[in-house]
PAKEVO-876229 format. One line per field, with one value per atom (N, C-alpha, C): atom name; x, y, z; residue in one letter; residue number from 1. Coordinates in steps of 0.1 Angstrom, whole numbers, padded with zeros to 4 digits. Layout:
BEGIN
atome: CA | ...
px: X | ...
py: Y | ...
pz: Z | ...
residu: a | ...
num: NUM | ...
//
This chain:
BEGIN
atome: N | CA | C | N | CA | C | N | CA | C | N | CA | C | N | CA | C | N | CA | C | N | CA | C | N | CA | C | N | CA | C | N | CA | C | N | CA | C | N | CA | C | N | CA | C | N | CA | C | N | CA | C | N | CA | C | N | CA | C | N | CA | C | N | CA | C | N | CA | C | N | CA | C | N | CA | C | N | CA | C | N | CA | C | N | CA | C | N | CA | C | N | CA | C | N | CA | C | N | CA | C | N | CA | C | N | CA | C | N | CA | C | N | CA | C | N | CA | C | N | CA | C | N | CA | C | N | CA | C | N | CA | C | N | CA | C | N | CA | C | N | CA | C | N | CA | C | N | CA | C | N | CA | C | N | CA | C | N | CA | C | N | CA | C | N | CA | C | N | CA | C | N | CA | C | N | CA | C | N | CA | C | N | CA | C | N | CA | C | N | CA | C | N | CA | C | N | CA | C | N | CA | C | N | CA | C | N | CA | C | N | CA | C | N | CA | C | N | CA | C | N | CA | C | N | CA | C | N | CA | C | N | CA | C | N | CA | C | N | CA | C | N | CA | C | N | CA | C | N | CA | C | N | CA | C | N | CA | C | N | CA | C | N | CA | C | N | CA | C | N | CA | C | N | CA | C | N | CA | C | N | CA | C | N | CA | C | N | CA | C | N | CA | C | N | CA | C | N | CA | C | N | CA | C | N | CA | C | N | CA | C | N | CA | C | N | CA | C | N | CA | C | N | CA | C | N | CA | C | N | CA | C | N | CA | C | N | CA | C | N | CA | C | N | CA | C | N | CA | C | N | CA | C | N | CA | C | N | CA | C | N | CA | C | N | CA | C | N | CA | C | N | CA | C | N | CA | C | N | CA | C | N | CA | C | N | CA | C | N | CA | C | N | CA | C | N | CA | C | N | CA | C | N | CA | C | N | CA | C | N | CA | C | N | CA | C | N | CA | C | N | CA | C | N | CA | C | N | CA | C | N | CA | C | N | CA | C | N | CA | C | N | CA | C | N | CA | C | N | CA | C | N | CA | C | N | CA | C | N | CA | C | N | CA | C | N | CA | C | N | CA | C | N | CA | C | N | CA | C | N | CA | C | N | CA | C | N | CA | C | N | CA | C | N | CA | C | N | CA | C | N | CA | C | N | CA | C | N | CA | C | N | CA | C | N | CA | C | N | CA | C | N | CA | C | N | CA | C | N | CA | C | N | CA | C | N | CA | C | N | CA | C | N | CA | C | N | CA | C | N | CA | C | N | CA | C | N | CA | C | N | CA | C | N | CA | C | N | CA | C | N | CA | C | N | CA | C | N | CA | C | N | CA | C | N | CA | C | N | CA | C | N | CA | C | N | CA | C | N | CA | C | N | CA | C | N | CA | C | N | CA | C | N | CA | C | N | CA | C | N | CA | C | N | CA | C | N | CA | C | N | CA | C | N | CA | C | N | CA | C | N | CA | C | N | CA | C | N | CA | C | N | CA | C | N | CA | C | N | CA | C | N | CA | C | N | CA | C | N | CA | C | N | CA | C
px: -1198 | -1201 | -1206 | -1215 | -1220 | -1209 | -1200 | -1190 | -1180 | -1178 | -1169 | -1176 | -1189 | -1197 | -1197 | -1198 | -1199 | -1185 | -1174 | -1161 | -1158 | -1164 | -1163 | -1173 | -1185 | -1195 | -1191 | -1185 | -1182 | -1172 | -1161 | -1152 | -1158 | -1167 | -1174 | -1183 | -1190 | -1199 | -1191 | -1180 | -1172 | -1167 | -1162 | -1157 | -1168 | -1180 | -1190 | -1197 | -1196 | -1203 | -1193 | -1180 | -1171 | -1163 | -1161 | -1153 | -1138 | -1130 | -1116 | -1108 | -1112 | -1105 | -1104 | -1115 | -1115 | -1107 | -1103 | -1095 | -1080 | -1076 | -1062 | -1058 | -1046 | -1041 | -1037 | -1038 | -1034 | -1028 | -1020 | -1014 | -1013 | -1010 | -1008 | -1000 | -0994 | -0986 | -0992 | -0996 | -1002 | -0995 | -0987 | -0981 | -0991 | -0992 | -1001 | -0995 | -1002 | -0997 | -1008 | -1006 | -1016 | -1019 | -1011 | -1012 | -1017 | -1028 | -1034 | -1029 | -1023 | -1018 | -1004 | -0997 | -0984 | -0984 | -0994 | -0995 | -0997 | -1004 | -1006 | -0993 | -0985 | -0972 | -0963 | -0963 | -0954 | -0958 | -0971 | -0975 | -0970 | -0972 | -0967 | -0952 | -0944 | -0930 | -0926 | -0933 | -0930 | -0931 | -0939 | -0941 | -0929 | -0921 | -0909 | -0898 | -0894 | -0884 | -0871 | -0860 | -0847 | -0843 | -0837 | -0832 | -0844 | -0856 | -0867 | -0877 | -0880 | -0889 | -0883 | -0890 | -0885 | -0891 | -0885 | -0890 | -0905 | -0909 | -0923 | -0932 | -0927 | -0935 | -0936 | -0925 | -0925 | -0936 | -0937 | -0947 | -0961 | -0964 | -0977 | -0980 | -0970 | -0971 | -0973 | -0971 | -0972 | -0959 | -0948 | -0934 | -0929 | -0937 | -0933 | -0931 | -0919 | -0917 | -0924 | -0928 | -0935 | -0950 | -0956 | -0970 | -0973 | -0965 | -0967 | -0959 | -0966 | -0959 | -0949 | -0940 | -0931 | -0921 | -0918 | -0907 | -0896 | -0884 | -0872 | -0864 | -0858 | -0849 | -0835 | -0827 | -0814 | -0804 | -0792 | -0782 | -0772 | -0762 | -0752 | -0744 | -0743 | -0736 | -0744 | -0757 | -0765 | -0764 | -0763 | -0762 | -0749 | -0738 | -0725 | -0726 | -0733 | -0735 | -0743 | -0753 | -0761 | -0754 | -0747 | -0741 | -0726 | -0719 | -0706 | -0705 | -0711 | -0712 | -0698 | -0689 | -0676 | -0665 | -0652 | -0641 | -0640 | -0646 | -0645 | -0653 | -0662 | -0669 | -0663 | -0659 | -0653 | -0663 | -0662 | -0671 | -0671 | -0660 | -0659 | -0668 | -0672 | -0680 | -0695 | -0698 | -0713 | -0718 | -0731 | -0737 | -0734 | -0731 | -0726 | -0735 | -0748 | -0756 | -0755 | -0754 | -0753 | -0739 | -0729 | -0715 | -0715 | -0721 | -0721 | -0728 | -0739 | -0747 | -0739 | -0733 | -0725 | -0713 | -0707 | -0695 | -0700 | -0712 | -0717 | -0720 | -0720 | -0723 | -0736 | -0735 | -0747 | -0758 | -0754 | -0764 | -0773 | -0770 | -0776 | -0784 | -0795 | -0803 | -0811 | -0818 | -0826 | -0839 | -0849 | -0861 | -0862 | -0863 | -0864 | -0878 | -0885 | -0898 | -0899 | -0905 | -0907 | -0922 | -0929 | -0943 | -0945 | -0950 | -0952 | -0967 | -0974 | -0988 | -0990 | -0988 | -0989 | -0998 | -1004 | -1012 | -1006 | -1006 | -1001 | -1013 | -1016 | -1027 | -1022 | -1025 | -1022 | -1033 | -1030 | -1040 | -1034 | -1043 | -1039 | -1047 | -1040 | -1047 | -1045 | -1056 | -1056 | -1049 | -1051 | -1045 | -1029 | -1025 | -1011 | -1004 | -1012 | -1007 | -1006 | -1016 | -1016 | -1005 | -1002 | -0992 | -0978 | -0977 | -0964 | -0958 | -0966 | -0961 | -0959 | -0969 | -0969 | -0977 | -0969 | -0975 | -0973 | -0984 | -0983 | -0989 | -0981 | -0985 | -0985 | -0995 | -0995 | -0994 | -0985 | -0983 | -0986 | -0995 | -0999 | -0999 | -0998 | -0998 | -0988 | -0982 | -0972 | -0963 | -0951 | -0941 | -0935 | -0932 | -0927 | -0916 | -0904 | -0894 | -0889 | -0887 | -0882 | -0872 | -0863 | -0852 | -0851 | -0853 | -0853 | -0841 | -0831 | -0820 | -0822 | -0821 | -0823 | -0810 | -0807 | -0795 | -0800 | -0798 | -0802 | -0817 | -0825 | -0840 | -0845 | -0838 | -0842 | -0838 | -0847 | -0844 | -0833 | -0822 | -0811 | -0811 | -0817 | -0816 | -0828 | -0833 | -0844 | -0841 | -0846 | -0844 | -0855 | -0860 | -0871 | -0869 | -0876 | -0876 | -0889 | -0892 | -0903 | -0908 | -0920 | -0926 | -0941 | -0945 | -0959 | -0969 | -0964 | -0974 | -0967 | -0968 | -0962 | -0972 | -0967 | -0975 | -0966 | -0964 | -0954 | -0961 | -0956 | -0961 | -0949 | -0951 | -0941 | -0946 | -0938 | -0941 | -0931 | -0935 | -0925 | -0930 | -0922 | -0925 | -0915 | -0921 | -0914 | -0919 | -0912 | -0918 | -0921 | -0913 | -0915 | -0924 | -0929 | -0939 | -0932 | -0939 | -0934 | -0921 | -0918 | -0906 | -0894 | -0896 | -0885 | -0876 | -0882 | -0875 | -0867 | -0869 | -0862 | -0847 | -0844 | -0830 | -0820 | -0823 | -0814 | -0813 | -0824 | -0824 | -0815 | -0817 | -0809 | -0794 | -0791 | -0777 | -0770 | -0778 | -0773 | -0771 | -0780 | -0779 | -0767 | -0765 | -0754 | -0741 | -0740 | -0729 | -0725 | -0734 | -0731 | -0725 | -0725 | -0718 | -0704
py: 0691 | 0679 | 0668 | 0671 | 0660 | 0654 | 0662 | 0656 | 0647 | 0651 | 0643 | 0630 | 0630 | 0618 | 0609 | 0615 | 0607 | 0601 | 0608 | 0603 | 0590 | 0590 | 0579 | 0567 | 0571 | 0562 | 0554 | 0560 | 0553 | 0541 | 0543 | 0532 | 0521 | 0525 | 0515 | 0507 | 0513 | 0505 | 0496 | 0501 | 0493 | 0480 | 0482 | 0471 | 0461 | 0466 | 0457 | 0449 | 0456 | 0449 | 0440 | 0443 | 0436 | 0426 | 0428 | 0420 | 0423 | 0421 | 0425 | 0416 | 0404 | 0395 | 0400 | 0406 | 0411 | 0424 | 0430 | 0442 | 0439 | 0427 | 0424 | 0424 | 0428 | 0428 | 0413 | 0411 | 0398 | 0400 | 0390 | 0391 | 0377 | 0376 | 0363 | 0365 | 0354 | 0353 | 0343 | 0346 | 0337 | 0338 | 0329 | 0329 | 0323 | 0330 | 0325 | 0312 | 0302 | 0289 | 0279 | 0270 | 0260 | 0250 | 0250 | 0240 | 0247 | 0242 | 0248 | 0242 | 0230 | 0224 | 0219 | 0216 | 0210 | 0197 | 0189 | 0175 | 0177 | 0187 | 0189 | 0192 | 0201 | 0205 | 0193 | 0186 | 0174 | 0163 | 0161 | 0152 | 0156 | 0169 | 0174 | 0172 | 0175 | 0174 | 0159 | 0150 | 0136 | 0130 | 0137 | 0132 | 0136 | 0145 | 0148 | 0137 | 0131 | 0120 | 0125 | 0126 | 0130 | 0121 | 0127 | 0121 | 0116 | 0119 | 0116 | 0127 | 0135 | 0146 | 0158 | 0162 | 0173 | 0186 | 0197 | 0210 | 0212 | 0207 | 0208 | 0200 | 0189 | 0181 | 0189 | 0196 | 0204 | 0215 | 0221 | 0231 | 0226 | 0214 | 0208 | 0205 | 0202 | 0199 | 0211 | 0223 | 0235 | 0242 | 0236 | 0241 | 0250 | 0260 | 0269 | 0283 | 0288 | 0302 | 0313 | 0310 | 0320 | 0321 | 0310 | 0310 | 0308 | 0302 | 0299 | 0310 | 0318 | 0329 | 0323 | 0331 | 0328 | 0316 | 0314 | 0304 | 0312 | 0310 | 0318 | 0309 | 0315 | 0308 | 0311 | 0301 | 0303 | 0298 | 0305 | 0301 | 0292 | 0287 | 0278 | 0286 | 0299 | 0307 | 0308 | 0309 | 0309 | 0295 | 0284 | 0271 | 0270 | 0276 | 0275 | 0282 | 0293 | 0300 | 0292 | 0284 | 0276 | 0264 | 0257 | 0244 | 0245 | 0256 | 0258 | 0272 | 0273 | 0286 | 0291 | 0282 | 0286 | 0277 | 0280 | 0273 | 0259 | 0256 | 0243 | 0232 | 0236 | 0227 | 0228 | 0216 | 0216 | 0210 | 0214 | 0209 | 0194 | 0187 | 0173 | 0167 | 0175 | 0170 | 0169 | 0175 | 0176 | 0163 | 0162 | 0150 | 0151 | 0139 | 0139 | 0147 | 0146 | 0153 | 0168 | 0173 | 0187 | 0192 | 0184 | 0187 | 0188 | 0178 | 0178 | 0190 | 0194 | 0205 | 0218 | 0220 | 0232 | 0233 | 0221 | 0221 | 0223 | 0220 | 0223 | 0237 | 0245 | 0260 | 0264 | 0269 | 0275 | 0265 | 0252 | 0241 | 0238 | 0245 | 0242 | 0254 | 0252 | 0262 | 0255 | 0262 | 0256 | 0264 | 0258 | 0264 | 0263 | 0274 | 0274 | 0280 | 0272 | 0276 | 0277 | 0288 | 0289 | 0293 | 0284 | 0287 | 0289 | 0300 | 0304 | 0307 | 0298 | 0299 | 0299 | 0311 | 0312 | 0324 | 0322 | 0332 | 0336 | 0349 | 0354 | 0360 | 0356 | 0362 | 0365 | 0378 | 0382 | 0379 | 0376 | 0373 | 0377 | 0376 | 0380 | 0392 | 0401 | 0413 | 0424 | 0429 | 0440 | 0452 | 0457 | 0469 | 0467 | 0456 | 0454 | 0452 | 0447 | 0445 | 0459 | 0467 | 0480 | 0489 | 0489 | 0497 | 0491 | 0479 | 0472 | 0466 | 0464 | 0457 | 0442 | 0436 | 0421 | 0418 | 0413 | 0409 | 0394 | 0387 | 0373 | 0371 | 0363 | 0360 | 0345 | 0340 | 0326 | 0325 | 0317 | 0315 | 0301 | 0299 | 0286 | 0286 | 0274 | 0272 | 0262 | 0264 | 0255 | 0263 | 0257 | 0262 | 0251 | 0253 | 0243 | 0249 | 0243 | 0248 | 0236 | 0240 | 0229 | 0235 | 0227 | 0231 | 0220 | 0224 | 0215 | 0219 | 0211 | 0215 | 0208 | 0216 | 0212 | 0213 | 0202 | 0202 | 0197 | 0205 | 0201 | 0198 | 0206 | 0205 | 0192 | 0186 | 0174 | 0176 | 0173 | 0174 | 0165 | 0171 | 0163 | 0160 | 0168 | 0167 | 0174 | 0169 | 0176 | 0175 | 0185 | 0186 | 0194 | 0190 | 0197 | 0198 | 0208 | 0209 | 0216 | 0218 | 0225 | 0222 | 0228 | 0226 | 0223 | 0210 | 0207 | 0213 | 0215 | 0220 | 0230 | 0243 | 0254 | 0257 | 0257 | 0261 | 0267 | 0280 | 0287 | 0297 | 0299 | 0309 | 0318 | 0331 | 0341 | 0351 | 0354 | 0363 | 0373 | 0386 | 0397 | 0405 | 0406 | 0413 | 0425 | 0436 | 0449 | 0455 | 0454 | 0459 | 0474 | 0481 | 0496 | 0500 | 0490 | 0493 | 0501 | 0512 | 0521 | 0528 | 0529 | 0536 | 0527 | 0514 | 0504 | 0508 | 0513 | 0516 | 0529 | 0537 | 0549 | 0547 | 0535 | 0532 | 0534 | 0531 | 0533 | 0548 | 0555 | 0569 | 0576 | 0573 | 0579 | 0576 | 0564 | 0560 | 0568 | 0570 | 0578 | 0592 | 0598 | 0612 | 0614 | 0604 | 0605 | 0603 | 0594 | 0591 | 0603 | 0612 | 0623 | 0634 | 0634 | 0645 | 0643
pz: -0375 | -0367 | -0375 | -0385 | -0393 | -0402 | -0407 | -0416 | -0408 | -0395 | -0386 | -0383 | -0381 | -0378 | -0391 | -0402 | -0415 | -0417 | -0414 | -0416 | -0407 | -0395 | -0386 | -0390 | -0395 | -0399 | -0411 | -0421 | -0433 | -0431 | -0424 | -0422 | -0413 | -0404 | -0395 | -0404 | -0413 | -0422 | -0431 | -0436 | -0445 | -0437 | -0425 | -0417 | -0414 | -0410 | -0407 | -0418 | -0430 | -0442 | -0450 | -0450 | -0458 | -0449 | -0437 | -0428 | -0430 | -0420 | -0421 | -0431 | -0432 | -0441 | -0455 | -0460 | -0474 | -0476 | -0465 | -0466 | -0467 | -0464 | -0466 | -0480 | -0483 | -0497 | -0501 | -0514 | -0519 | -0533 | -0537 | -0550 | -0556 | -0568 | -0575 | -0587 | -0591 | -0603 | -0612 | -0624 | -0633 | -0647 | -0650 | -0663 | -0674 | -0685 | -0696 | -0701 | -0700 | -0704 | -0708 | -0716 | -0720 | -0709 | -0698 | -0688 | -0675 | -0669 | -0658 | -0645 | -0645 | -0633 | -0635 | -0624 | -0625 | -0632 | -0630 | -0636 | -0651 | -0656 | -0670 | -0677 | -0670 | -0675 | -0675 | -0665 | -0664 | -0675 | -0677 | -0687 | -0701 | -0704 | -0717 | -0718 | -0708 | -0708 | -0710 | -0703 | -0704 | -0719 | -0727 | -0741 | -0750 | -0745 | -0753 | -0751 | -0762 | -0762 | -0768 | -0760 | -0766 | -0778 | -0788 | -0800 | -0809 | -0806 | -0814 | -0817 | -0807 | -0808 | -0816 | -0827 | -0835 | -0831 | -0836 | -0833 | -0837 | -0848 | -0853 | -0843 | -0838 | -0828 | -0815 | -0811 | -0799 | -0800 | -0812 | -0814 | -0812 | -0817 | -0815 | -0801 | -0793 | -0779 | -0770 | -0776 | -0768 | -0764 | -0768 | -0765 | -0777 | -0780 | -0791 | -0786 | -0786 | -0780 | -0788 | -0801 | -0809 | -0807 | -0801 | -0799 | -0784 | -0776 | -0762 | -0754 | -0747 | -0739 | -0729 | -0725 | -0714 | -0716 | -0729 | -0732 | -0738 | -0732 | -0737 | -0747 | -0756 | -0766 | -0761 | -0758 | -0754 | -0764 | -0765 | -0774 | -0767 | -0774 | -0767 | -0757 | -0759 | -0749 | -0736 | -0737 | -0725 | -0718 | -0725 | -0720 | -0712 | -0718 | -0711 | -0697 | -0697 | -0684 | -0674 | -0679 | -0670 | -0665 | -0674 | -0671 | -0666 | -0669 | -0665 | -0658 | -0646 | -0640 | -0634 | -0632 | -0626 | -0631 | -0628 | -0633 | -0628 | -0617 | -0611 | -0619 | -0628 | -0636 | -0650 | -0656 | -0669 | -0679 | -0691 | -0702 | -0702 | -0699 | -0699 | -0688 | -0678 | -0667 | -0670 | -0681 | -0685 | -0691 | -0691 | -0697 | -0712 | -0719 | -0732 | -0742 | -0741 | -0751 | -0749 | -0737 | -0734 | -0739 | -0737 | -0742 | -0757 | -0764 | -0778 | -0784 | -0777 | -0782 | -0780 | -0769 | -0767 | -0777 | -0779 | -0788 | -0803 | -0806 | -0820 | -0823 | -0812 | -0813 | -0819 | -0831 | -0838 | -0842 | -0841 | -0844 | -0832 | -0821 | -0809 | -0803 | -0797 | -0790 | -0780 | -0771 | -0761 | -0758 | -0753 | -0749 | -0734 | -0727 | -0712 | -0709 | -0701 | -0697 | -0681 | -0676 | -0662 | -0660 | -0654 | -0651 | -0636 | -0632 | -0618 | -0616 | -0609 | -0607 | -0592 | -0586 | -0571 | -0567 | -0555 | -0549 | -0535 | -0532 | -0519 | -0512 | -0501 | -0493 | -0479 | -0475 | -0462 | -0452 | -0440 | -0429 | -0416 | -0406 | -0392 | -0387 | -0379 | -0374 | -0384 | -0389 | -0399 | -0395 | -0383 | -0378 | -0377 | -0371 | -0370 | -0384 | -0394 | -0407 | -0414 | -0413 | -0420 | -0415 | -0402 | -0397 | -0397 | -0402 | -0404 | -0392 | -0381 | -0369 | -0371 | -0377 | -0379 | -0392 | -0401 | -0414 | -0417 | -0420 | -0422 | -0436 | -0444 | -0458 | -0460 | -0467 | -0471 | -0486 | -0491 | -0505 | -0509 | -0519 | -0524 | -0539 | -0544 | -0559 | -0563 | -0575 | -0581 | -0590 | -0592 | -0601 | -0609 | -0622 | -0631 | -0640 | -0641 | -0649 | -0658 | -0671 | -0680 | -0690 | -0693 | -0703 | -0714 | -0726 | -0737 | -0746 | -0748 | -0756 | -0770 | -0780 | -0794 | -0802 | -0809 | -0818 | -0831 | -0842 | -0855 | -0856 | -0850 | -0850 | -0844 | -0835 | -0827 | -0813 | -0804 | -0789 | -0786 | -0780 | -0776 | -0761 | -0753 | -0739 | -0733 | -0722 | -0715 | -0700 | -0693 | -0679 | -0673 | -0661 | -0655 | -0640 | -0634 | -0620 | -0616 | -0603 | -0600 | -0586 | -0582 | -0570 | -0573 | -0572 | -0575 | -0565 | -0553 | -0542 | -0533 | -0537 | -0529 | -0518 | -0506 | -0494 | -0484 | -0484 | -0475 | -0466 | -0454 | -0445 | -0443 | -0444 | -0441 | -0431 | -0421 | -0410 | -0409 | -0409 | -0407 | -0395 | -0385 | -0373 | -0371 | -0370 | -0367 | -0355 | -0344 | -0331 | -0331 | -0340 | -0340 | -0352 | -0359 | -0370 | -0381 | -0385 | -0395 | -0391 | -0379 | -0374 | -0376 | -0378 | -0379 | -0392 | -0402 | -0414 | -0412 | -0402 | -0400 | -0396 | -0391 | -0386 | -0398 | -0410 | -0421 | -0424 | -0423 | -0426 | -0416 | -0403 | -0392 | -0394 | -0397 | -0399 | -0411 | -0422 | -0433 | -0430 | -0422 | -0418 | -0409 | -0399 | -0390 | -0398 | -0407 | -0415 | -0424 | -0428 | -0436 | -0429 | -0416 | -0408 | -0407
residu: x | x | x | x | x | x | x | x | x | x | x | x | x | x | x | x | x | x | x | x | x | x | x | x | x | x | x | x | x | x | x | x | x | x | x | x | x | x | x | x | x | x | x | x | x | x | x | x | x | x | x | x | x | x | x | x | x | x | x | x | x | x | x | x | x | x | x | x | x | x | x | x | x | x | x | x | x | x | x | x | x | x | x | x | x | x | x | x | x | x | x | x | x | x | x | x | x | x | x | x | x | x | x | x | x | x | x | x | x | x | x | x | x | x | x | x | x | x | x | x | x | x | x | x | x | x | x | x | x | x | x | x | x | x | x | x | x | x | x | x | x | x | x | x | x | x | x | x | x | x | x | x | x | x | x | x | x | x | x | x | x | x | x | x | x | x | x | x | x | x | x | x | x | x | x | x | x | x | x | x | x | x | x | x | x | x | x | x | x | x | x | x | x | x | x | x | x | x | x | x | x | x | x | x | x | x | x | x | x | x | x | x | x | x | x | x | x | x | x | x | x | x | x | x | x | x | x | x | x | x | x | x | x | x | x | x | x | x | x | x | x | x | x | x | x | x | x | x | x | x | x | x | x | x | x | x | x | x | x | x | x | x | x | x | x | x | x | x | x | x | x | x | x | x | x | x | x | x | x | x | x | x | x | x | x | x | x | x | x | x | x | x | x | x | x | x | x | x | x | x | x | x | x | x | x | x | x | x | x | x | x | x | x | x | x | x | x | x | x | x | x | x | x | x | x | x | x | x | x | x | x | x | x | x | x | x | x | x | x | x | x | x | x | x | x | x | x | x | x | x | x | x | x | x | x | x | x | x | x | x | x | x | x | x | x | x | x | x | x | x | x | x | x | x | x | x | x | x | x | x | x | x | x | x | x | x | x | x | x | x | x | x | x | x | x | x | x | x | x | x | x | x | x | x | x | x | x | x | x | x | x | x | x | x | x | x | x | x | x | x | x | x | x | x | x | x | x | x | x | x | x | x | x | x | x | x | x | x | x | x | x | x | x | x | x | x | x | x | x | x | x | x | x | x | x | x | x | x | x | x | x | x | x | x | x | x | x | x | x | x | x | x | x | x | x | x | x | x | x | x | x | x | x | x | x | x | x | x | x | x | x | x | x | x | x | x | x | x | x | x | x | x | x | x | x | x | x | x | x | x | x | x | x | x | x | x | x | x | x | x | x | x | x | x | x | x | x | x | x | x | x | x | x | x | x | x | x | x | x | x | x | x | x | x | x | x | x | x | x | x | x | x | x | x | x | x | x | x | x | x | x | x | x | x | x | x | x | x | x | x | x | x | x | x | x | x | x | x | x
num: 1 | 1 | 1 | 2 | 2 | 2 | 3 | 3 | 3 | 4 | 4 | 4 | 5 | 5 | 5 | 6 | 6 | 6 | 7 | 7 | 7 | 8 | 8 | 8 | 9 | 9 | 9 | 10 | 10 | 10 | 11 | 11 | 11 | 12 | 12 | 12 | 13 | 13 | 13 | 14 | 14 | 14 | 15 | 15 | 15 | 16 | 16 | 16 | 17 | 17 | 17 | 18 | 18 | 18 | 19 | 19 | 19 | 20 | 20 | 20 | 21 | 21 | 21 | 22 | 22 | 22 | 23 | 23 | 23 | 24 | 24 | 24 | 25 | 25 | 25 | 26 | 26 | 26 | 27 | 27 | 27 | 28 | 28 | 28 | 29 | 29 | 29 | 30 | 30 | 30 | 31 | 31 | 31 | 32 | 32 | 32 | 33 | 33 | 33 | 34 | 34 | 34 | 35 | 35 | 35 | 36 | 36 | 36 | 37 | 37 | 37 | 38 | 38 | 38 | 39 | 39 | 39 | 40 | 40 | 40 | 41 | 41 | 41 | 42 | 42 | 42 | 43 | 43 | 43 | 44 | 44 | 44 | 45 | 45 | 45 | 46 | 46 | 46 | 47 | 47 | 47 | 48 | 48 | 48 | 49 | 49 | 49 | 50 | 50 | 50 | 51 | 51 | 51 | 52 | 52 | 52 | 53 | 53 | 53 | 54 | 54 | 54 | 55 | 55 | 55 | 56 | 56 | 56 | 57 | 57 | 57 | 58 | 58 | 58 | 59 | 59 | 59 | 60 | 60 | 60 | 61 | 61 | 61 | 62 | 62 | 62 | 63 | 63 | 63 | 64 | 64 | 64 | 65 | 65 | 65 | 66 | 66 | 66 | 67 | 67 | 67 | 68 | 68 | 68 | 69 | 69 | 69 | 70 | 70 | 70 | 71 | 71 | 71 | 72 | 72 | 72 | 73 | 73 | 73 | 74 | 74 | 74 | 75 | 75 | 75 | 76 | 76 | 76 | 77 | 77 | 77 | 78 | 78 | 78 | 79 | 79 | 79 | 80 | 80 | 80 | 81 | 81 | 81 | 82 | 82 | 82 | 83 | 83 | 83 | 84 | 84 | 84 | 85 | 85 | 85 | 86 | 86 | 86 | 87 | 87 | 87 | 88 | 88 | 88 | 89 | 89 | 89 | 90 | 90 | 90 | 91 | 91 | 91 | 92 | 92 | 92 | 93 | 93 | 93 | 94 | 94 | 94 | 95 | 95 | 95 | 96 | 96 | 96 | 97 | 97 | 97 | 98 | 98 | 98 | 99 | 99 | 99 | 100 | 100 | 100 | 101 | 101 | 101 | 102 | 102 | 102 | 103 | 103 | 103 | 104 | 104 | 104 | 105 | 105 | 105 | 106 | 106 | 106 | 107 | 107 | 107 | 108 | 108 | 108 | 109 | 109 | 109 | 110 | 110 | 110 | 111 | 111 | 111 | 112 | 112 | 112 | 113 | 113 | 113 | 114 | 114 | 114 | 115 | 115 | 115 | 116 | 116 | 116 | 117 | 117 | 117 | 118 | 118 | 118 | 119 | 119 | 119 | 120 | 120 | 120 | 121 | 121 | 121 | 122 | 122 | 122 | 123 | 123 | 123 | 124 | 124 | 124 | 125 | 125 | 125 | 126 | 126 | 126 | 127 | 127 | 127 | 128 | 128 | 128 | 129 | 129 | 129 | 130 | 130 | 130 | 131 | 131 | 131 | 132 | 132 | 132 | 133 | 133 | 133 | 134 | 134 | 134 | 135 | 135 | 135 | 136 | 136 | 136 | 137 | 137 | 137 | 138 | 138 | 138 | 139 | 139 | 139 | 140 | 140 | 140 | 141 | 141 | 141 | 142 | 142 | 142 | 143 | 143 | 143 | 144 | 144 | 144 | 145 | 145 | 145 | 146 | 146 | 146 | 147 | 147 | 147 | 148 | 148 | 148 | 149 | 149 | 149 | 150 | 150 | 150 | 151 | 151 | 151 | 152 | 152 | 152 | 153 | 153 | 153 | 154 | 154 | 154 | 155 | 155 | 155 | 156 | 156 | 156 | 157 | 157 | 157 | 158 | 158 | 158 | 159 | 159 | 159 | 160 | 160 | 160 | 161 | 161 | 161 | 162 | 162 | 162 | 163 | 163 | 163 | 164 | 164 | 164 | 165 | 165 | 165 | 166 | 166 | 166 | 167 | 167 | 167 | 168 | 168 | 168 | 169 | 169 | 169 | 170 | 170 | 170 | 171 | 171 | 171 | 172 | 172 | 172 | 173 | 173 | 173 | 174 | 174 | 174 | 175 | 175 | 175 | 176 | 176 | 176 | 177 | 177 | 177 | 178 | 178 | 178 | 179 | 179 | 179 | 180 | 180 | 180 | 181 | 181 | 181 | 182 | 182 | 182 | 183 | 183 | 183 | 184 | 184 | 184 | 185 | 185 | 185 | 186 | 186 | 186 | 187 | 187 | 187 | 188 | 188 | 188 | 189 | 189 | 189 | 190 | 190 | 190 | 191 | 191 | 191 | 192 | 192 | 192 | 193 | 193 | 193
//
């Protein structure tokens, strides 16, 4: 009887002392980067001047794949896949600096950087969330992408995109809760007969 009472008392104490909000799961993505905000990344990117900025200057600005994490080195073949994804786009359709870089083959490479600084926090009714009936997630933060094409150790072209202010709400409702996932299992079992 005492162990049963203790088993009920412990969760009650946890709920009353921590609050339900702290029991929700949360996650985040943090890329190691010298820039802590979208504006800092944008300012560094704006300092890069095509046809002037050299690879050694890129290193001093923080765009060095050997010392700055999460920067990919792309070959001209990778650039072809990014800029000419299908037969409807011709190399003649590309921006002249991009086209010249791809045509120069081994004299060309690029640096691709993707920074994802987001936090995911669950909220709502804890019991409905735990059992999978109703899950609500709020995502906040920022994302920044940059592509720097280098030809003969000088930046030939630059391109950036991103989301300076990520603020999304996601809601997943499963009326049957954990049983909702069983529909695929039942269909597979029926299909195997």
